[in-house]
C-alpha angles and dihedrals in degrees: 000000000000090000091054092051092049090049092051091046091050093050090047091051092050092048091050091049091051091049092048094047091046089052091051091047090053091049091050089047089052092050092048091047091053089048091052092048091050091049091051092051093047091049090048092053092045091053091045091050093050090048091054091045093052093047092051091046092051092049090051091050092048092051090048092049092047091050093052095044 
């Protein structure tokens, strides 16, 4: 009888550890997912900013070339 109670306690402890570790893994996955989303947004805005910068620089050069021609 004591062996059966110890076996049930051991299985229960392992099950609770698996559930806890799975929960922590999901939390870590959520954090990583948020980090990836933030990185994508930052990269998008960086590319957008560079695009606007290059367009404005090209317009400025075209105006300067047209003025000196």
